[in-house]
C-alpha positions in Angstrom: -0.2 0.1 -0.3 1.2 3.4 -1.0 1.4 6.3 1.0 -1.6 7.8 -1.0 -3.5 4.7 -0.7 -3.3 5.3 3.3 -4.1 8.7 3.2 -7.0 8.3 1.3 -8.2 5.3 3.4 -8.0 7.5 6.3 -10.0 10.3 4.7 -12.6 7.6 3.8 -12.8 6.3 7.2 -13.0 10.0 9.0 -15.8 10.8 6.3 -17.8 7.8 7.2 -17.5 8.5 11.3 -18.8 12.0 10.4 -21.9 10.6 8.3 -25.2 11.4 9.6 -28.6 9.5 8.9 -31.3 11.3 7.8 -33.3 10.1 11.1 -30.5 11.7 13.1 -30.8 14.7 11.3 -34.5 15.2 11.6 -34.0 15.0 15.2 -31.6 17.5 15.6 -33.5 19.7 13.5 -36.9 19.1 15.8 -35.2 19.2 19.0 -33.6 23.2 17.6 -34.6 26.2 18.8 -37.5 28.0 17.0 -35.9 30.8 15.0 -36.3 34.2 16.4 -37.2 37.7 14.7 -35.0 40.4 14.7 
């Protein structure tokens, strides 16, 4: 495995751990405070 392959593998692992499912995103939206008018 080359250094570049190792870097790409690390980036893919990092991105996979950061992914948010649609249900998690919807839950975060539902629990967020409402927008206030200025």
